[in-house]
C-alpha distance (Angstrom), angle and dihedral (degrees) to the residues before:
residue distance angle dihedral
M1 . . .
Q2 3.79 . .
I3 3.82 115.6 .
R4 3.85 122.5 -158.2
F5 3.75 125.4 -170.6
Y6 3.84 128.0 -179.9
N7 3.87 104.4 -113.5
S8 3.79 111.3 -147.4
L9 3.75 87.9 -157.4
T10 3.79 98.6 58.5
K11 3.82 95.1 27.3
R12 3.86 93.0 -129.2
L13 3.73 144.2 85.8
E14 3.80 111.0 -89.3
L15 3.75 138.1 -172.0
F16 3.73 108.9 -102.4
E17 3.77 120.0 -135.4
S18 3.77 123.4 158.8
L19 3.75 121.8 -122.6
K20 3.90 91.2 -126.5
L21 3.73 117.3 43.7
G22 3.76 109.3 -102.7
V23 3.75 97.3 -0.7
V24 3.81 130.4 93.8
S25 3.80 122.2 -161.3
M26 3.75 109.2 -154.1
Y27 3.82 131.8 175.4
S28 3.80 125.1 -169.1
C29 3.78 127.7 -167.9
G30 3.78 107.4 -118.8
P31 3.86 137.8 -160.1
T32 3.74 127.8 -56.9
V33 3.73 98.7 -132.9
Y34 3.80 105.2 -139.5
D35 3.77 94.9 102.2
L36 3.77 143.5 6.2
A37 3.80 116.4 -61.1
H38 3.87 111.8 -110.2
I39 3.69 130.2 -146.7
G40 3.76 95.1 -94.2
N41 3.83 88.2 58.9
F42 3.77 91.1 50.3
R43 3.79 93.2 47.2
T44 3.90 86.1 63.5
F45 3.81 94.6 40.2
L46 3.74 92.8 51.2
F47 3.78 91.8 47.6
G48 3.73 85.9 59.8
D49 3.77 91.2 47.5
L50 3.84 91.1 51.6
L51 3.81 90.5 50.4
R52 3.77 91.8 49.7
R53 3.81 93.1 47.5
F54 3.82 93.0 48.4
L55 3.84 90.8 51.9
E56 3.73 90.2 50.5
L57 3.88 90.2 48.9
V58 3.83 89.8 57.6
G59 3.81 91.2 49.3
Y60 3.72 108.3 -91.6
R61 3.79 123.6 133.8
V62 3.81 104.6 -134.4
D63 3.80 118.4 -149.1
H64 3.84 97.5 -161.0
V65 3.84 126.0 -174.1
M66 3.71 127.2 -175.8
N67 3.85 123.5 -178.6
I68 3.81 129.3 -136.8
T69 3.85 108.7 -145.8
D70 3.82 103.6 -150.6
V71 3.81 96.0 156.6
G72 3.85 112.9 97.9
H73 3.74 119.0 -114.2
M74 3.72 114.5 -124.8
T75 3.89 121.7 -135.8
D76 3.79 118.6 178.2
G77 3.63 112.2 -122.4
E78 3.70 93.9 20.7
E79 3.90 135.1 72.1
D80 3.72 122.9 -92.6
R81 3.74 111.5 -95.4
M82 3.80 92.2 -117.5
T83 3.81 87.9 52.6
Q84 3.80 88.6 53.4
A85 3.79 90.0 46.3
A86 3.80 91.3 52.3
A87 3.81 90.3 55.5
R88 3.75 92.8 47.6
M89 3.74 89.5 47.6
K90 3.81 92.4 54.2
E91 3.78 89.9 53.0
N92 3.88 92.3 47.8
K93 3.78 90.5 50.9
K94 3.83 90.8 52.7
S95 3.73 92.9 48.2
G96 3.77 94.4 44.9
R97 3.78 95.1 -118.3
V98 3.90 86.5 121.9
A99 3.93 115.9 57.3
E100 3.69 115.5 -114.3
G101 3.79 112.0 -91.2
A102 3.78 93.4 14.4
V103 3.86 89.3 115.7
E104 3.82 113.1 16.3
N105 3.85 95.2 -172.7
P106 3.82 116.2 24.6
D107 3.82 88.0 -171.7
D108 3.80 89.3 66.0
P109 3.95 107.6 89.3
Y110 3.78 90.7 -160.2
Q111 3.85 92.1 59.1
I112 3.82 91.8 45.3
A113 3.86 88.9 50.2
E114 3.78 92.1 48.0
Y115 3.77 93.2 48.9
Y116 3.84 93.9 54.7
T117 3.81 92.1 38.5
Q118 3.76 88.6 59.1
A119 3.73 90.8 43.0
F120 3.74 91.5 52.3
L121 3.77 92.9 49.0
A122 3.83 92.6 49.5
D123 3.85 89.8 51.9
A124 3.79 92.1 44.9
K125 3.71 93.1 50.3
K126 3.80 92.5 50.6
L127 3.88 85.9 54.4
G128 3.82 92.2 52.0
Y129 3.89 93.2 -114.5
K130 3.79 99.6 166.8
I131 3.79 100.7 -152.8
A132 3.82 89.2 59.9
F133 3.78 86.9 68.9
E134 3.78 88.3 56.3
Y135 3.84 97.2 59.7
P136 2.96 127.3 162.4
Q137 3.84 98.6 10.8
R138 3.70 95.7 58.0
V139 3.87 99.5 20.1
P140 3.76 106.5 65.9
K141 3.77 128.2 -170.1
A142 3.78 118.2 -126.5
T143 3.83 91.2 -136.9
N144 3.85 88.4 60.7
H145 3.78 90.3 59.0
I146 3.84 104.9 49.7
A147 3.82 92.0 116.1
G148 3.91 90.3 53.6
M149 3.81 88.8 49.0
Q150 3.85 91.0 52.7
E151 3.71 91.2 47.8
M152 3.81 93.1 53.3
I153 3.87 91.8 44.3
G154 3.86 86.9 54.1
E155 3.78 91.5 49.1
L156 3.85 90.3 50.0
I157 3.77 90.4 52.5
R158 3.89 91.9 48.9
R159 3.79 90.3 49.8
G160 3.84 92.5 50.9
H161 3.80 95.3 -111.6
A162 3.83 95.7 110.3
Y163 3.83 137.5 38.0
V164 3.75 140.0 -171.9
A165 3.80 110.8 -116.3
D166 3.85 121.5 -141.7
D167 3.79 88.4 -97.2
G168 3.77 93.0 57.5
V169 3.79 94.1 -105.5
V170 3.86 115.3 138.1
Y171 3.84 111.9 -137.3
F172 3.75 133.9 -174.7
S173 3.79 109.8 -123.1
V174 3.86 104.5 -132.3
E175 3.89 90.3 -168.6
S176 3.72 88.3 63.6
F177 3.85 91.8 62.7
P178 3.83 110.2 59.4
D179 3.82 93.0 -166.8
Y180 3.83 93.6 59.3
G181 3.79 106.3 128.5
K182 3.86 96.6 24.3
L183 3.87 92.0 112.0
S184 3.69 96.9 46.7
G185 3.77 100.4 30.6
N186 3.77 92.8 -120.0
T187 3.73 125.5 139.3
L188 3.77 129.4 -146.8
D189 3.87 89.7 -123.0
N190 3.83 89.6 57.4
L191 3.85 96.4 44.2
Q192 3.78 107.7 89.2
S193 3.70 101.5 163.6
G194 3.75 143.0 46.5
A195 3.76 113.8 -71.9
G196 3.84 104.6 -100.9
G197 3.74 96.8 22.5
R198 3.74 93.5 -108.2
V199 3.79 101.0 120.2
S200 3.82 125.7 91.2
E201 3.85 123.9 -130.2
E202 3.82 89.2 -107.5
N203 3.80 89.1 55.7
Q204 3.73 91.5 45.1
S205 3.85 91.8 63.7
R206 3.84 88.7 57.2
K207 3.86 93.5 61.0
R208 3.69 128.7 89.0
H209 3.84 91.7 -135.1
P210 3.80 127.3 15.2
A211 3.80 90.6 -123.4
D212 3.87 94.5 56.4
F213 3.72 107.9 120.3
M214 3.88 133.6 -147.9
L215 3.74 122.1 -97.5
W216 3.87 98.2 168.1
K217 3.79 133.4 2.6
P218 3.80 124.2 -164.3
D219 3.79 109.1 -132.5
R220 3.82 122.8 147.2
H221 3.78 90.8 -173.7
H222 3.84 97.2 55.0
I223 3.84 115.3 116.8
M224 3.76 92.2 -121.3
K225 3.90 116.5 36.1
W226 3.75 141.5 160.6
D227 3.86 138.4 -174.2
S228 3.73 114.4 -97.9
P229 3.79 139.9 165.1
W230 3.96 84.5 -102.3
G231 3.69 95.8 51.2
V232 3.82 136.4 -83.5
G233 3.84 105.8 -46.0
Y234 3.79 143.7 100.7
P235 3.81 137.1 -82.9
G236 3.73 126.8 -99.1
W237 3.88 120.9 -103.1
H238 3.77 100.3 -99.1
I239 3.83 108.7 42.4
E240 3.78 96.7 77.3
C241 3.91 95.6 68.1
S242 3.86 91.8 49.4
V243 3.81 89.9 52.5
M244 3.75 102.1 40.9
A245 3.93 94.7 44.5
R246 3.77 88.3 53.3
K247 3.84 95.8 43.5
L248 3.75 99.7 45.4
L249 3.84 100.7 35.5
Q250 3.73 91.9 39.8
R251 3.84 92.7 -137.7
D252 3.67 135.3 114.9
V253 3.81 89.6 -157.0
I254 3.73 117.9 34.7
D255 3.78 131.0 -166.8
I256 3.82 104.7 -123.7
H257 3.79 138.0 13.7
T258 3.72 120.2 -173.5
G259 3.82 136.6 -172.8
G260 3.78 145.0 125.8
E261 3.82 121.2 -57.4
D262 3.87 87.2 -114.0
L263 3.87 88.4 68.7
I264 3.78 96.2 56.9
F265 3.80 88.5 90.3
P266 2.81 127.8 59.3
H267 3.84 103.7 -9.5
H268 3.89 103.9 51.0
E269 3.83 91.4 32.4
C270 3.78 85.9 58.9
E271 3.68 94.7 42.8
I272 3.82 90.6 57.0
A273 3.83 92.6 50.2
Q274 3.80 91.9 47.6
S275 3.80 97.1 46.8
C276 3.80 97.3 41.5
G277 3.83 89.6 43.6
A278 3.80 91.9 52.2
T279 3.76 96.5 43.6
G280 3.87 105.2 32.0
N281 3.78 90.4 -127.7
K282 3.79 123.4 135.9
R283 3.85 92.8 -132.4
F284 3.76 138.6 33.1
A285 3.77 96.4 -169.3
N286 3.76 126.8 12.4
F287 3.61 95.4 -148.5
W288 3.93 127.2 33.8
L289 3.85 113.6 -166.9
H290 3.83 119.6 -173.9
A291 3.74 130.2 -171.3
R292 3.80 118.1 -141.1
F293 3.80 124.5 -123.0
L294 3.77 126.1 -76.0
F295 3.84 118.6 -129.0
V296 3.67 129.5 -165.1
N297 3.80 115.4 -134.5
G298 3.88 89.7 -18.9
E299 3.81 95.5 -50.1
K300 3.79 139.6 84.6
M301 3.74 115.9 -83.6
S302 3.82 108.8 -91.0
K303 3.78 130.7 -170.9
S304 3.75 89.3 -162.1
K305 3.79 91.5 56.9
G306 3.75 93.3 42.3
T307 3.81 94.0 -115.9
F308 3.73 99.3 112.0
Y309 3.88 105.9 107.6
T310 3.79 133.9 -177.8
A311 3.77 119.9 -153.7
R312 3.72 87.6 -105.2
D313 3.81 91.3 54.2
V314 3.72 89.0 59.6
F315 3.76 94.9 43.5
E316 3.76 91.1 51.7
G317 3.83 95.8 47.8
K318 3.71 104.2 -101.6
V319 3.91 91.2 136.1
T320 3.76 101.4 37.7
G321 3.80 104.0 24.4
K322 3.77 92.3 -114.3
P323 3.80 134.2 58.4
V324 3.84 120.3 -74.1
H325 3.70 123.4 -145.4
P326 3.83 113.7 -119.8
A327 3.84 90.6 -124.4
V328 3.86 88.6 62.9
L329 3.74 93.9 49.9
R330 3.80 91.5 46.6
Y331 3.91 91.3 50.7
E332 3.82 90.0 45.5
L333 3.85 90.9 52.0
T334 3.80 95.6 45.8
K335 3.77 103.6 37.5
A336 3.80 96.2 85.6
H337 3.87 123.9 69.6
Y338 3.82 110.4 -93.0
R339 3.74 91.8 -127.2
T340 3.83 93.1 58.6
N341 3.70 126.3 71.5
L342 3.82 111.7 -100.9
D343 3.79 114.8 -134.8
F344 3.85 107.4 -151.3
S345 3.78 119.3 -157.7
E346 3.78 145.6 148.9
K347 3.84 88.2 -105.0
G348 3.85 90.2 52.2
L349 3.88 90.7 52.6
Q350 3.79 91.3 49.6
D351 3.84 91.0 50.9
S352 3.76 90.9 46.1
A353 3.85 89.6 51.9
I354 3.76 90.0 54.1
A355 3.68 92.1 52.6
V356 3.82 95.4 46.4
R357 3.75 89.7 46.9
R358 3.69 90.7 58.7
M359 3.79 91.3 48.6
I360 3.78 91.8 50.9
E361 3.76 95.6 48.0
M362 3.76 91.9 48.9
R363 3.75 90.2 49.7
Q364 3.84 91.7 49.0
S365 3.85 90.0 48.6
L366 3.79 91.5 51.4
E367 3.77 92.0 45.5
Q368 3.86 90.8 54.2
R369 3.79 93.2 47.0
T370 3.74 94.3 50.2
G371 3.77 104.0 30.3
G372 3.67 85.7 -119.8
Q373 3.77 95.3 -60.7
A374 3.78 113.4 137.5
A375 3.74 129.4 -167.3
A376 3.76 120.4 -121.1
V377 3.76 112.3 -103.5
D378 3.73 134.9 170.9
L379 3.88 137.8 -171.0
T380 3.91 90.4 -76.5
H381 3.86 85.1 76.5
P382 3.82 104.4 105.6
L383 3.79 95.9 -127.9
L384 3.76 95.6 43.2
E385 3.79 89.2 48.6
R386 3.77 90.7 54.1
F387 3.71 91.2 46.5
A388 3.87 93.5 51.5
K389 3.80 91.2 44.0
A390 3.78 92.0 56.7
L391 3.80 92.7 50.2
A392 3.87 89.8 43.9
D393 3.82 84.8 63.3
D394 3.75 96.1 77.3
L395 3.75 95.0 -60.9
N396 3.84 92.9 -58.4
I397 3.73 92.3 -170.4
A398 3.82 94.3 169.2
E399 3.74 91.8 61.6
A400 3.83 90.9 41.9
L401 3.92 92.5 51.7
A402 3.89 89.7 47.8
I403 3.82 88.8 56.5
V404 3.82 89.6 45.7
N405 3.80 94.5 48.5
Q406 3.74 90.3 50.4
F407 3.80 89.2 51.9
V408 3.86 91.6 48.6
R409 3.79 89.6 56.1
T410 3.78 96.0 46.6
E411 3.77 123.7 103.0
H412 3.89 105.0 -118.1
R413 3.84 111.2 -143.1
D414 3.75 90.5 179.8
P415 3.86 104.0 44.9
Y416 3.82 92.4 178.6
E417 3.78 92.2 59.0
A418 3.82 91.2 42.0
L419 3.84 91.5 53.5
G420 3.79 90.3 51.4
V421 3.78 90.5 49.7
W422 3.74 91.0 50.2
K423 3.80 94.3 48.3
R424 3.79 88.9 55.0
I425 3.85 91.9 47.7
N426 3.78 92.2 46.0
S427 3.69 91.1 50.8
V428 3.78 83.5 72.8
L429 3.91 103.5 32.2
A430 3.76 94.5 38.0
V431 3.86 97.2 -162.2
A432 3.81 106.8 108.9
P433 3.02 92.2 68.6
I434 3.81 104.7 -1.0
H435 3.75 95.9 -154.4
E436 3.80 100.5 44.4
G437 3.76 110.8 148.6
L438 3.85 95.6 6.7
N439 3.85 122.3 119.5
Y440 3.74 107.8 -110.3
D441 3.86 90.1 -163.1
D442 3.91 84.8 73.2
A443 3.80 95.7 42.9
D444 3.76 125.7 95.8
D445 3.76 121.7 -96.4
S446 3.75 93.7 -90.2
A447 3.79 93.1 83.3
G448 3.82 92.2 56.1
S449 3.84 92.7 44.6
E450 3.87 91.0 49.3
E451 3.82 90.0 52.1
E452 3.84 90.2 48.9
A453 3.91 91.7 48.2
L454 3.84 88.6 50.6
R455 3.77 91.9 51.2
Q456 3.81 92.5 48.9
A457 3.80 92.4 46.6
E458 3.81 89.2 50.5
Q459 3.78 91.0 51.8
W460 3.82 89.8 51.7
C461 3.82 88.0 50.7
R462 3.80 89.2 57.1
E463 3.74 91.8 48.2
L464 3.86 91.7 46.8
D465 3.83 89.7 54.7
A466 3.78 89.5 51.2
A467 3.66 93.9 48.3
R468 3.79 89.7 51.1
K469 3.78 90.1 49.4
E470 3.79 89.4 54.1
K471 3.84 88.9 46.7
N472 3.83 87.7 -119.3
Y473 3.86 92.0 145.4
S474 3.71 96.5 166.4
R475 3.77 91.4 57.1
A476 3.87 89.6 44.9
D477 3.91 89.6 53.1
E478 3.79 90.0 48.7
L479 3.82 91.8 51.9
R480 3.84 91.7 45.7
K481 3.78 89.8 54.9
K482 3.70 92.2 48.3
I483 3.87 90.3 52.7
Q484 3.75 89.9 49.5
D485 3.71 96.6 47.7
A486 3.82 87.6 52.3
G487 3.85 87.5 62.1
F488 3.78 104.0 -95.9
E489 3.74 135.2 124.0
V490 3.84 110.6 -128.3
R491 3.88 122.8 -144.1
T492 3.71 123.3 179.1
G493 3.79 121.2 -167.7
K494 3.70 142.4 147.3
D495 3.74 92.3 -69.6
G496 3.82 92.2 51.0
T497 3.77 136.1 -100.1
T498 3.67 123.5 -32.0
I499 3.79 132.9 -179.5
Q500 3.70 139.5 -148.4
R501 3.82 125.4 -166.1
V502 3.86 109.1 -110.7
L503 3.80 106.7 -117.9
V504 3.77 103.1 -165.7
């Protein structure tokens, strides 16, 4: 099967072939852990998850790495983001929004970073993001790789790609790398300020070119600092990804790098310059894939307009007025093509809930008919072949979902085969159920509490049926309300009472 992806580096669709037969090396830019991740972040993360799952469906082993940026980003004239997070954490502790003991010392940036790292992982696991279950082996923290960053900076200096300015700051020299700007379409003539916009006018005058970007800054007063050959200080924004991708993937050139379109410049442009400068290779990643922005009701997310939502906001009902099942949010964030803007809305969530409900009910019906026994199927199955071919066309999720929705509405004469087909489809979509194939031992406590809630609700169902049999209708009504209050739909028929988790 031929696979084509749109490569942001070359600005065209290209045939994908991995550098190593049967194995894909893939790096995704992860969260900066000074706050909770919002739905725009997760739109990008889940696009990467969909890509990985598709590649696994067609037979690749995917070596996937995602970083945790737990080093504050400096902006002249503004506080470091970890300092801002510390102030926010103190307010949250006072108001009770953060549990007692969750962060003992808000002035300790490592505690702040760990708190938001664990919050991100918990949200990511709820959404079935596979790599979150591979923490910490495949999800490195930047602060654990400072030595590697310093080593790469030293190599860049030795190769003539970096220099120490007269104020002690180490900069990458963009003029030393002729391909700088190729990814973003920028030219050096048009770049009049430091990449990333984090350098003051005073510091600009110390650089050889206005676009030179910081690799290391000496600053004994910074909230997070380390010894280095260039003085006590902290690394620049971009160096961590070059170092951690190389270290964990054990490659100088990788197959795929993913991220949001906001990272194309300066972050990914600078990653390419650093990595190629340090290794001497022409490329850092063969394919660069970027997800477009998420909008809310046709506009950018806005705190002032009340349309800025974290994943937890959605789970807890801030958008819809009642809790939203993670499978619904996952479906909503992945149902649009990654190279189109996703317009998030309450109506969209409701539509996604209907689609997910159909998938769950079909799965349950097939499980009941087969006793959970599925036939072995592969990509030679006509429907699976169509599904995979759709995704092989630059992750054409719209076509893939059209195939899936037709399958869901079909009467399945062979339920064993149908269940086998669905399991392969769901290994990519991950909605019915969301955690299929993932190890619950590594998941957050929500998985166990959900199972417990289901067992309790099923027990109430049996008691409700017994009460109806005894014509104790007041007791039956009481039990029905209990089940509904626990977040389940209740259906009573000739075969007894059944329940279904309310999705939205």
